[in-house]
Each structure stands twice: as structure tokens, then as C-alpha cells.
DSSP file (Angstrom, degrees, kcal/mol; ACC not computed):
  #  RESIDUE AA STRUCTURE BP1 BP2  ACC     N-H-->O    O-->H-N    N-H-->O    O-->H-N    TCO  KAPPA ALPHA  PHI   PSI    X-CA   Y-CA   Z-CA
    1    1 A M    >         0   0    0      0, 0.0     3,-0.9     0, 0.0    77,-0.0   0.000 360.0 360.0 360.0 139.2    2.1   20.2    2.9
    2    2 A S  T 3   +     0   0    0      1,-0.2   123,-0.0   123,-0.1    76,-0.0   0.618 360.0  66.4 -81.7 -11.4   -0.5   20.4    5.6
    3    3 A D  T 3  S+     0   0    0      2,-0.1    -1,-0.2    75,-0.1    75,-0.2   0.357  72.4 118.4 -93.0   8.8   -3.4   20.5    3.1
    4    4 A K  S <  S-     0   0    0     -3,-0.9     2,-0.1   120,-0.1   120,-0.0  -0.468  75.9-104.5 -69.8 142.8   -2.8   17.0    1.8
    5    5 A P        -     0   0    0      0, 0.0    -1,-0.1     0, 0.0    -2,-0.1  -0.439  41.9-157.5 -64.4 143.0   -5.7   14.6    2.3
    6    6 A V        -     0   0    0     -2,-0.1     2,-0.0    -3,-0.1    -3,-0.0  -0.874  23.9 -90.9-123.0 155.3   -5.0   12.2    5.1
    7    7 A P        -     0   0    0      0, 0.0     2,-0.9     0, 0.0    -1,-0.0  -0.346  36.9-123.3 -61.7 143.3   -6.4    8.8    6.0
    8    8 A R        -     0   0    0     -2,-0.0     2,-0.2     1,-0.0     5,-0.1  -0.815  31.3-138.8 -88.4 108.9   -9.4    8.8    8.3
    9    9 A L        +     0   0    0     -2,-0.9     2,-0.3     4,-0.1    -3,-0.0  -0.493  29.2 170.8 -75.3 134.7   -8.3    6.7   11.2
   10   10 A T     >  -     0   0    0     -2,-0.2     4,-2.1     1,-0.0    -1,-0.0  -0.809  51.2 -97.9-130.0 172.6  -10.8    4.2   12.7
   11   11 A A  T  4 S+     0   0    0     -2,-0.3    -2,-0.0     1,-0.2    -1,-0.0   0.795 123.7  52.0 -61.1 -27.3  -10.5    1.4   15.2
   12   12 A I  T  4 S+     0   0    0      1,-0.1     4,-0.2     2,-0.1    -1,-0.2   0.908 120.3  27.3 -78.7 -43.4  -10.3   -1.0   12.2
   13   13 A N  T >> S+     0   0    0      1,-0.2     4,-1.7    -5,-0.1     3,-0.7   0.570  93.2  94.2 -99.5  -8.7   -7.5    0.7   10.2
   14   14 A R  H 3X S+     0   0    0     -4,-2.1     4,-2.7     1,-0.2     5,-0.3   0.869  81.8  55.9 -54.3 -43.1   -5.5    2.4   13.0
   15   15 A P  H 3> S+     0   0    0      0, 0.0     4,-1.9     0, 0.0    -1,-0.2   0.891 107.1  51.2 -58.8 -37.2   -3.0   -0.6   13.5
   16   16 A F  H <> S+     0   0    0     -3,-0.7     4,-1.8    -4,-0.2    10,-0.2   0.954 114.4  41.1 -62.2 -50.8   -2.1   -0.4    9.8
   17   17 A F  H  X S+     0   0    0     -4,-1.7     4,-1.5     1,-0.2   112,-0.3   0.837 113.2  53.1 -72.3 -32.9   -1.4    3.3    9.8
   18   18 A E  H  X S+     0   0    0     -4,-2.7     4,-0.6    -5,-0.2    -1,-0.2   0.890 108.7  51.6 -65.9 -37.6    0.4    3.3   13.2
   19   19 A A  H ><>S+     0   0    0     -4,-1.9     5,-2.4    -5,-0.3     3,-1.2   0.888 103.7  57.8 -65.2 -39.2    2.6    0.5   11.8
   20   20 A C  H ><5S+     0   0    0     -4,-1.8     3,-1.9     1,-0.3    -1,-0.2   0.902 101.5  55.7 -56.6 -40.7    3.5    2.6    8.8
   21   21 A N  H 3<5S+     0   0    0     -4,-1.5    -1,-0.3     1,-0.3    -2,-0.2   0.706 108.2  48.7 -66.2 -18.5    4.8    5.3   11.1
   22   22 A R  T <<5S-     0   0    0     -3,-1.2    -1,-0.3    -4,-0.6    -2,-0.2   0.250 120.0-111.4 -98.8   9.6    7.1    2.7   12.6
   23   23 A D  T < 5S+     0   0    0     -3,-1.9     2,-0.4     1,-0.2    -3,-0.2   0.894  76.4 134.1  58.9  42.5    8.2    1.6    9.0
   24   24 A E      < -     0   0    0     -5,-2.4     2,-0.7    -8,-0.1    -1,-0.2  -0.980  51.5-142.0-126.5 134.7    6.5   -1.7    9.5
   25   25 A F        -     0   0    0     -2,-0.4    34,-3.2    34,-0.4     2,-0.4  -0.860  25.7-178.6-101.5 112.5    4.2   -3.3    6.9
   26   26 A L  E     -A   58   0A   0     -2,-0.7     2,-0.3    32,-0.2    32,-0.2  -0.869   8.8-179.5-113.1 144.0    1.2   -5.1    8.5
   27   27 A L  E     -A   57   0A   0     30,-2.4    30,-3.0    -2,-0.4     2,-0.3  -0.957  30.4-113.4-130.6 154.4   -1.7   -7.0    6.9
   28   28 A Q  E     -AB  56  39A   0     11,-1.4    11,-3.1    -2,-0.3     2,-0.4  -0.645  29.4-159.9 -81.6 146.2   -4.6   -8.7    8.5
   29   29 A Q  E     -AB  55  38A   0     26,-2.7    26,-2.3    -2,-0.3     2,-0.2  -0.995  20.8-116.4-129.2 137.1   -4.8  -12.5    8.3
   30   30 A C  E     -A   54   0A   0      7,-2.7    24,-0.2    -2,-0.4     5,-0.1  -0.510  15.1-154.1 -71.6 133.0   -7.9  -14.7    8.7
   31   31 A G        +     0   0    0     22,-3.2    -1,-0.1    -2,-0.2    23,-0.1   0.480  60.3 113.5 -87.2  -3.7   -7.7  -16.9   11.7
   32   32 A N    >>  -     0   0    0     21,-0.2     3,-2.2     1,-0.2     4,-0.9  -0.581  64.9-144.0 -69.1 120.8  -10.1  -19.5   10.2
   33   33 A P  T 34 S+     0   0    0      0, 0.0    -1,-0.2     0, 0.0    -3,-0.0   0.744  99.8  55.6 -61.8 -22.2   -7.9  -22.6    9.7
   34   34 A D  T 34 S+     0   0    0     15,-0.0    -2,-0.1     2,-0.0    -3,-0.0   0.530 123.9  22.8 -84.5  -5.3   -9.8  -23.5    6.5
   35   35 A C  T <4  +     0   0    0     -3,-2.2    -4,-0.1    -5,-0.1    -5,-0.0   0.619  62.2 165.1-120.4 -80.0   -9.0  -20.0    5.1
   36   36 A G     <  +     0   0    0     -4,-0.9     2,-0.1     1,-0.2    -5,-0.1   0.605  30.0 154.8  69.7  12.7   -5.9  -18.3    6.5
   37   37 A R        -     0   0    0     -5,-0.1    -7,-2.7    -8,-0.1     2,-0.2  -0.360  45.0-115.8 -76.5 153.2   -5.8  -15.7    3.7
   38   38 A F  E     -B   29   0A   0     56,-0.6     2,-0.4    -9,-0.2    -9,-0.2  -0.607  31.0-151.6 -84.3 149.3   -4.2  -12.3    4.0
   39   39 A V  E     -B   28   0A   0    -11,-3.1   -11,-1.4    -2,-0.2     2,-0.3  -0.972   6.8-158.4-129.5 134.0   -6.5   -9.3    3.7
   40   40 A Y  S    S+     0   0    0     -2,-0.4    57,-0.3   -13,-0.1   -13,-0.0  -0.925  70.1  44.1-146.2 129.2   -6.0   -5.7    2.5
   41   41 A F  S    S-     0   0    0     -2,-0.3    -1,-0.1    55,-0.1   -14,-0.0   0.431 100.5-100.1 -91.2 160.9   -7.7   -3.2    3.0
   42   42 A P        +     0   0    0      0, 0.0     2,-0.3     0, 0.0   -29,-0.1  -0.234  57.0 156.6 -57.6 137.1   -8.4   -3.4    6.8
   43   43 A R        -     0   0    0    -31,-0.2    11,-0.1    -4,-0.1     3,-0.1  -0.908  51.9-108.8-152.3 177.5  -11.9   -4.7    7.6
   44   44 A V  S    S+     0   0    0     -2,-0.3     2,-0.3     1,-0.1    10,-0.2   0.684  96.7  22.7 -90.6 -19.4  -13.9   -6.4   10.3
   45   45 A C  S    S-     0   0    0      8,-0.1     7,-0.2   -15,-0.0    -1,-0.1  -0.975  90.1 -89.2-145.3 159.7  -14.3   -9.8    8.7
   46   46 A C     >  -     0   0    0      5,-3.2     4,-1.7    -2,-0.3    -8,-0.0  -0.485  26.3-149.1 -68.2 128.5  -12.6  -11.9    6.0
   47   47 A P  T  4 S+     0   0    0      0, 0.0    -1,-0.1     0, 0.0    -8,-0.0   0.624  94.6  50.0 -74.4 -10.1  -14.0  -11.2    2.5
   48   48 A Y  T  4 S+     0   0    0      3,-0.1    -2,-0.0   -11,-0.1    -9,-0.0   0.870 131.5   8.4 -94.5 -44.4  -13.3  -14.8    1.5
   49   49 A C  T  4 S-     0   0    0      2,-0.1     3,-0.1   -17,-0.0   -15,-0.0   0.451  91.1-124.6-117.5  -3.5  -14.9  -16.8    4.3
   50   50 A Q     <  +     0   0    0     -4,-1.7     2,-0.1     1,-0.2     0, 0.0   0.597  56.5 154.7  65.6  14.4  -16.7  -14.1    6.2
   51   51 A G        -     0   0    0      1,-0.1    -5,-3.2    -6,-0.1    -1,-0.2  -0.413  41.5-146.6 -69.0 148.7  -14.9  -15.2    9.4
   52   52 A G  S    S+     0   0    0     -7,-0.2     2,-1.1     1,-0.1    -1,-0.1   0.281  70.4  99.1-100.8   9.9  -14.5  -12.5   12.1
   53   53 A D        +     0   0    0      2,-0.0   -22,-3.2    -7,-0.0     2,-0.5  -0.649  46.0 156.9-101.6  77.2  -11.1  -13.6   13.4
   54   54 A L  E     -A   30   0A   0     -2,-1.1     2,-0.3   -10,-0.2   -24,-0.2  -0.876  16.5-174.3-103.0 132.0   -8.7  -11.3   11.7
   55   55 A T  E     -A   29   0A   0    -26,-2.3   -26,-2.7    -2,-0.5     2,-0.4  -0.896  27.7-110.5-122.6 154.4   -5.3  -10.7   13.3
   56   56 A W  E     -A   28   0A   0     -2,-0.3     2,-0.4   -28,-0.2   -28,-0.2  -0.702  37.4-177.9 -86.5 131.8   -2.5   -8.3   12.3
   57   57 A Q  E     -A   27   0A   0    -30,-3.0   -30,-2.4    -2,-0.4     2,-0.4  -0.972  33.6-110.4-129.5 142.9    0.7   -9.9   11.0
   58   58 A V  E     -A   26   0A   0     -2,-0.4   -32,-0.2   -32,-0.2     2,-0.2  -0.598  43.9-161.4 -68.2 128.8    4.0   -8.4    9.9
   59   59 A A        -     0   0    0    -34,-3.2   -34,-0.4    -2,-0.4    -1,-0.0  -0.645  27.9-109.2-112.6 169.6    4.1   -8.9    6.1
   60   60 A S        -     0   0    0     -2,-0.2    59,-0.2     2,-0.1     3,-0.1   0.815  32.2-141.5 -69.6 -31.9    6.9   -8.9    3.6
   61   61 A G        +     0   0    0      1,-0.3    58,-2.4    57,-0.1     2,-0.3   0.627  63.2 120.0  74.5  12.0    6.0   -5.6    1.9
   62   62 A R  E     +C  118   0B   0     56,-0.2    31,-2.8    71,-0.1    32,-0.3  -0.788  26.3 123.5-110.2 154.0    7.1   -7.2   -1.4
   63   63 A G  E     -CD 117  92B   0     54,-2.0    54,-2.5    -2,-0.3     2,-0.3  -0.921  48.4 -90.6-173.9-160.6    5.1   -7.8   -4.5
   64   64 A K  E     -CD 116  91B   0     27,-1.6    27,-2.7    -2,-0.3     2,-0.4  -0.990  35.1-106.3-139.0 149.0    4.9   -7.2   -8.2
   65   65 A I  E     + D   0  90B   0     50,-2.0    49,-3.5    -2,-0.3    25,-0.2  -0.577  32.2 175.2 -74.3 126.5    3.4   -4.4  -10.4
   66   66 A V  E     -     0   0B   0     23,-2.9     2,-0.3     1,-0.4    -1,-0.2   0.630  68.9  -7.9-106.3 -20.2    0.2   -5.6  -12.2
   67   67 A T  E     - D   0  89B   0     22,-1.0    22,-2.5    45,-0.1    -1,-0.4  -0.961  64.4-179.7-164.7 162.9   -0.8   -2.3  -13.7
   68   68 A F  E     - D   0  88B   0     -2,-0.3     2,-0.3    20,-0.2    20,-0.2  -0.984  11.7-159.8-158.3 163.1    0.2    1.3  -13.6
   69   69 A T  E     - D   0  87B   0     18,-2.0    18,-2.8    -2,-0.3     2,-0.6  -0.982  23.5-125.7-145.8 149.5   -0.5    4.8  -14.9
   70   70 A R  E     - D   0  86B   0     -2,-0.3     2,-0.6    16,-0.2    16,-0.2  -0.862  23.6-144.3 -97.7 121.7    1.6    7.9  -15.0
   71   71 A I  E     + D   0  85B   0     14,-3.8    14,-1.5    -2,-0.6    -2,-0.0  -0.761  29.9 163.2 -90.3 118.6   -0.2   10.8  -13.3
   72   72 A H  S    S+     0   0    0     -2,-0.6    -1,-0.2     1,-0.2    11,-0.1   0.723  75.4  31.6-101.5 -32.1    0.6   14.1  -15.1
   73   73 A R  S    S-     0   0    0     10,-0.0    -1,-0.2    11,-0.0     7,-0.1  -0.821  80.4-152.2-132.0  93.1   -2.3   16.2  -13.6
   74   74 A P        -     0   0    0      0, 0.0     6,-0.1     0, 0.0     9,-0.0  -0.189  16.3-131.6 -61.8 157.1   -3.3   15.2  -10.1
   75   75 A Q  S    S+     0   0    0      1,-0.1     2,-0.5     4,-0.0     3,-0.0   0.566  91.2  62.5 -86.4 -10.3   -6.9   15.8   -9.0
   76   76 A H  S >  S-     0   0    0      1,-0.1     3,-2.2   -71,-0.0     4,-0.3  -0.972  78.8-137.9-120.5 130.5   -5.8   17.5   -5.7
   77   77 A K  G >  S+     0   0    0     -2,-0.5     3,-1.3     1,-0.3     4,-0.4   0.751  98.3  69.0 -59.5 -26.3   -3.8   20.7   -5.8
   78   78 A S  G 3  S+     0   0    0      1,-0.3    -1,-0.3   -75,-0.2     3,-0.1   0.645 100.5  49.4 -69.7 -11.4   -1.5   19.5   -3.0
   79   79 A F  G X> S+     0   0    0     -3,-2.2     3,-1.2     1,-0.1     4,-0.8   0.429  80.5  97.2-103.7  -0.9    0.0   16.9   -5.3
   80   80 A F  G X4 S+     0   0    0     -3,-1.3     3,-1.0    -4,-0.3    -2,-0.1   0.902  82.8  51.8 -55.2 -44.5    0.7   19.3   -8.3
   81   81 A D  G 34 S+     0   0    0     -4,-0.4    -1,-0.3     1,-0.2    -2,-0.1   0.693 106.9  55.1 -68.1 -17.9    4.3   19.8   -7.3
   82   82 A E  G <4 S+     0   0    0     -3,-1.2    -1,-0.2    -4,-0.1    -2,-0.2   0.629  89.8 143.9 -90.2 -14.7    4.9   16.0   -7.1
   83   83 A A    <<  +     0   0    0     -3,-1.0   -11,-0.2    -4,-0.8     2,-0.1  -0.412  39.1  50.8 -75.6 151.1    3.7   15.3  -10.7
   84   84 A P  S    S+     0   0    0      0, 0.0     2,-0.3     0, 0.0   -12,-0.2   0.565  78.4 140.5 -80.7 153.1    4.4   13.4  -12.8
   85   85 A Y  E     -D   71   0B   0    -14,-1.5   -14,-3.8    -2,-0.1     2,-0.5  -0.956  48.8-105.5-149.2 165.5    4.4   10.2  -10.7
   86   86 A Y  E     -D   70   0B   0     16,-0.5    16,-2.2    18,-0.5     2,-0.5  -0.839  18.3-159.3-102.0 129.1    3.3    6.6  -11.1
   87   87 A F  E     -DE  69 101B   0    -18,-2.8   -18,-2.0    -2,-0.5     2,-0.3  -0.928  26.9-173.5-100.6 126.2    0.1    5.2   -9.5
   88   88 A I  E     -DE  68 100B   0     12,-2.5    12,-2.4    -2,-0.5     2,-0.5  -0.864  30.0-140.0-128.0 154.7    0.5    1.4   -9.3
   89   89 A A  E     -DE  67  99B   0    -22,-2.5   -23,-2.9    -2,-0.3   -22,-1.0  -0.971  27.5-163.5-108.4 126.9   -1.4   -1.7   -8.4
   90   90 A V  E     -DE  65  98B   0      8,-3.3     8,-2.6    -2,-0.5     2,-0.9  -0.947  17.0-147.1-117.2 126.4    0.8   -4.2   -6.6
   91   91 A E  E     -DE  64  97B   0    -27,-2.7   -27,-1.6    -2,-0.5     6,-0.2  -0.839  30.8-139.3 -87.1 109.7    0.0   -7.9   -6.1
   92   92 A L  E >   -D   63   0B   0      4,-2.8     3,-2.2    -2,-0.9   -29,-0.3  -0.334  15.9-116.4 -70.6 151.1    1.5   -8.5   -2.7
   93   93 A E  T 3  S+     0   0    0    -31,-2.8   -30,-0.1     1,-0.3    -1,-0.1   0.826 117.6  57.7 -54.2 -32.4    3.5  -11.8   -2.0
   94   94 A E  T 3  S-     0   0    0    -32,-0.3   -56,-0.6     2,-0.1    -1,-0.3   0.572 123.3-103.9 -79.0  -8.8    0.8  -12.6    0.6
   95   95 A G  S <  S+     0   0    0     -3,-2.2    -2,-0.1     1,-0.4    -1,-0.1  -0.192  79.0 113.8 121.5 -44.4   -2.0  -12.4   -2.0
   96   96 A P        -     0   0    0      0, 0.0    -4,-2.8     0, 0.0     2,-0.4  -0.165  61.0-123.6 -65.8 159.2   -3.9   -9.1   -1.7
   97   97 A L  E     -E   91   0B   0    -57,-0.3     2,-0.4    -6,-0.2    -6,-0.2  -0.859  29.9-172.9 -98.6 134.9   -3.9   -6.3   -4.3
   98   98 A M  E     -E   90   0B   0     -8,-2.6    -8,-3.3    -2,-0.4     2,-0.4  -0.994  15.4-145.0-133.2 136.9   -2.8   -2.9   -3.0
   99   99 A Y  E     +E   89   0B   0     -2,-0.4     2,-0.2   -10,-0.2   -10,-0.2  -0.833  41.0 126.5 -99.7 138.2   -2.9    0.5   -4.8
  100  100 A S  E     -E   88   0B   0    -12,-2.4   -12,-2.5    -2,-0.4     2,-0.3  -0.825  52.8 -76.7-161.9-162.0   -0.1    2.9   -4.0
  101  101 A R  E     -E   87   0B   0     30,-0.4    32,-2.5    -2,-0.2     2,-0.5  -0.884  32.9-120.9-117.7 151.8    2.6    5.1   -5.6
  102  102 A L  B     -f  133   0B   0    -16,-2.2   -16,-0.5    -2,-0.3    32,-0.2  -0.775  17.3-142.7 -86.9 131.6    5.9    4.2   -7.1
  103  103 A E  S    S+     0   0    0     30,-4.0    31,-0.2    -2,-0.5     2,-0.2   0.897  82.2  78.8 -64.0 -40.1    8.7    6.0   -5.3
  104  104 A E        -     0   0    0     29,-0.4   -18,-0.5     1,-0.1    -2,-0.1  -0.466  61.7-165.9 -70.4 139.1   10.7    6.5   -8.5
  105  105 A K  S    S+     0   0    0      1,-0.2     2,-0.4    -2,-0.2    -1,-0.1   0.649  76.1  43.1 -98.8 -18.6    9.4    9.4  -10.6
  106  106 A S  S    S+     0   0    0      2,-0.0     2,-0.3   -20,-0.0    -1,-0.2  -0.946  71.3 144.6-134.4 112.2   11.3    8.5  -13.8
  107  107 A V        -     0   0    0     -2,-0.4     2,-0.7    -3,-0.1     3,-0.1  -0.940  56.2 -97.4-140.1 161.0   11.5    4.9  -15.0
  108  108 A A        -     0   0    0     -2,-0.3    -2,-0.0     1,-0.2     4,-0.0  -0.743  32.5-154.8 -78.5 116.8   11.6    3.0  -18.3
  109  109 A E  S >  S+     0   0    0     -2,-0.7     3,-2.1     2,-0.1     4,-0.5   0.780  70.0  93.2 -69.5 -25.8    7.9    1.9  -18.6
  110  110 A I  T 3  S+     0   0    0      1,-0.3    -2,-0.1     2,-0.1     0, 0.0  -0.550  99.2  16.1 -67.2 125.4    8.9   -1.1  -20.8
  111  111 A G  T 3  S+     0   0    0     -2,-0.4    -1,-0.3     4,-0.0    -2,-0.1   0.424  92.0 114.4  90.3  -0.8    9.3   -4.0  -18.3
  112  112 A L    X   +     0   0    0     -3,-2.1     3,-1.9     2,-0.1   -47,-0.3   0.884  54.6  85.4 -70.7 -37.3    7.4   -2.2  -15.5
  113  113 A L  T 3  S+     0   0    0     -4,-0.5   -47,-0.2     1,-0.3   -45,-0.0  -0.472 104.8  11.2 -65.1 130.7    4.6   -4.7  -15.6
  114  114 A G  T 3  S+     0   0    0    -49,-3.5    -1,-0.3     1,-0.3   -48,-0.1   0.381  92.2 144.8  83.1  -4.4    5.5   -7.7  -13.4
  115  115 A H    <   -     0   0    0     -3,-1.9   -50,-2.0   -50,-0.1    -1,-0.3  -0.456  54.2-113.5 -68.8 135.4    8.5   -5.9  -12.0
  116  116 A P  E     -C   64   0B   0      0, 0.0    20,-2.5     0, 0.0     2,-0.3  -0.426  38.9-175.9 -69.7 144.3    9.2   -6.8   -8.3
  117  117 A V  E     -CG  63 135B   0    -54,-2.5   -54,-2.0    18,-0.3     2,-0.3  -0.903  14.3-152.1-135.2 162.7    8.7   -4.0   -5.8
  118  118 A E  E     -CG  62 134B   0     16,-2.2    16,-2.5    -2,-0.3   -56,-0.2  -0.992  28.3-103.4-138.4 146.9    9.2   -3.5   -2.1
  119  119 A A  E     - G   0 133B   0    -58,-2.4     2,-0.3    -2,-0.3    14,-0.3  -0.380  33.5-179.5 -71.6 142.4    7.5   -1.1    0.4
  120  120 A V  E     - G   0 132B   0     12,-2.3    12,-2.8    -2,-0.1     2,-0.6  -0.956  26.4-124.4-133.4 153.6    9.1    2.0    1.6
  121  121 A F  E     - G   0 131B   0     -2,-0.3     2,-0.4    10,-0.2    12,-0.0  -0.895  27.1-168.3-110.6 120.2    7.5    4.4    4.0
  122  122 A V  E     - G   0 130B   0      8,-2.6     8,-2.4    -2,-0.6     2,-0.7  -0.842  29.6-111.0-112.0 137.5    7.2    8.1    2.9
  123  123 A D  E     + G   0 129B   0     -2,-0.4     6,-0.2     6,-0.2  -102,-0.0  -0.555  38.0 171.3 -66.8 110.4    6.4   11.1    5.0
  124  124 A H  E    S-     0   0B   0      4,-2.2     5,-0.2    -2,-0.7    -1,-0.2   0.880  73.6  -8.7 -85.8 -46.7    2.9   12.1    3.7
  125  125 A T  E >  S- G   0 128B   0      3,-2.0     3,-0.6    -3,-0.2    -1,-0.4  -0.859  85.2 -93.5-136.5 171.5    2.4   14.7    6.4
  126  126 A P  T 3  S+     0   0    0      0, 0.0     3,-0.1     0, 0.0  -124,-0.0   0.775 127.6  40.6 -60.0 -23.1    4.4   15.4    9.6
  127  127 A Q  T 3  S+     0   0    0      1,-0.2     2,-0.4    -4,-0.0  -106,-0.1   0.595 115.1  49.2-100.1 -12.4    2.1   13.0   11.5
  128  128 A Q  E <   - G   0 125B   0     -3,-0.6    -4,-2.2  -108,-0.0    -3,-2.0  -0.972  54.2-164.0-142.2 126.5    1.6   10.2    8.9
  129  129 A K  E     - G   0 123B   0     -2,-0.4    -6,-0.2  -112,-0.3  -108,-0.2  -0.736  16.0-157.1 -94.2 152.0    3.8    8.0    6.7
  130  130 A L  E     - G   0 122B   0     -8,-2.4    -8,-2.6    -2,-0.3     2,-0.7  -0.945  23.0-107.2-126.8 151.1    2.3    6.1    3.9
  131  131 A P  E     + G   0 121B   0      0, 0.0   -30,-0.4     0, 0.0   -10,-0.2  -0.692  41.8 169.3 -81.6 119.0    3.6    2.9    2.1
  132  132 A F  E     - G   0 120B   0    -12,-2.8   -12,-2.3    -2,-0.7     2,-0.4  -0.566  27.1-124.4-106.1 179.5    4.9    3.6   -1.4
  133  133 A F  E     -fG 102 119B   0    -32,-2.5   -30,-4.0   -14,-0.3   -29,-0.4  -0.969  16.0-161.0-129.5 147.8    6.8    1.1   -3.4
  134  134 A R  E     - G   0 118B   0    -16,-2.5   -16,-2.2    -2,-0.4     2,-0.2  -0.915  37.9 -92.6-121.5 153.9   10.2    1.1   -5.0
  135  135 A L  E >   - G   0 117B   0     -2,-0.3     3,-0.9   -18,-0.2   -18,-0.3  -0.465  46.6-121.8 -64.6 128.2   11.6   -1.1   -7.7
  136  136 A A  T 3  S+     0   0    0    -20,-2.5    -1,-0.1     1,-0.2    -3,-0.0  -0.402  91.6  33.5 -71.6 147.5   13.3   -4.1   -6.1
  137  137 A G  T 3         0   0    0     -2,-0.1    -1,-0.2     1,-0.0    -2,-0.1   0.605 360.0 360.0  84.4  12.7   17.0   -4.6   -7.0
  138  138 A R    <         0   0    0     -3,-0.9    -2,-0.1    -4,-0.0    -3,-0.1   0.392 360.0 360.0-111.1 360.0   17.8   -0.9   -7.4
């Protein structure tokens, strides 16, 4: 649907969203040797050490579900046809927490917490893919 909300691209986040369109999962990593942590969401400085040397690195796209909710009534009309779906928080292997959607629409919720997931890139609009996650091992 063309009326779906889309990310507002900036100089800071453009590499992330362009990588999604190439089916590539990128994260920023702090270049400070005393820090070196991975960062999500894209920003101008490291939230841990306040260093300004962040570089884009190919990341695993893997993590585990730390919480979820099943959306029955989306807040935006362009998502009505997609409901119900799962909105999840994923602790990425590299450390950051990322919010996204679970690709599967029907799952057994028992055992979902802590379940490993991997990124997949879904056509959000004709011009932009977004990273969703699917249950690993399926």
C-alpha cells in the first residue's frame, strides 16, 4: 500500500535503510577501542561512551525475543489487513535491542520468549524493505 508510513531518511540513518533494500543487516559500531559496542538505532555518537567514531558493520541479523505483543487492532489503517501480527523486541547477538515484527502471523506463544530469530527483509513499500524477524530453525 502506498499510504503506509515510511521511514524519514536522513544522512544518519540512510545507510541502514539502503542496506535493508539490499537484504543486508547493518549496525553501527563504536570505533573507540575502550568501547567498541554496537549501536541501534542509527545516531551521531555512541550512547555508551559518547564517542563520535561510529562505523557501519555487517551484523548477523540474529537475536532472541525478549518480549512481544500480538496486535489485533493496528493504530494505522494501512495495517488493518495485516492484523493480527506480533510486535517483538529482539536482543540482537551484537547487543542492541531492536523492535520489529515477527514474520509469522500464527505461532504458539508458549516458548516464544527467548526464542532465537533471524532477520528477513520484507517489502514495506515498493521503494523500501524493512527488517522483520522469523523464528530460527523453521
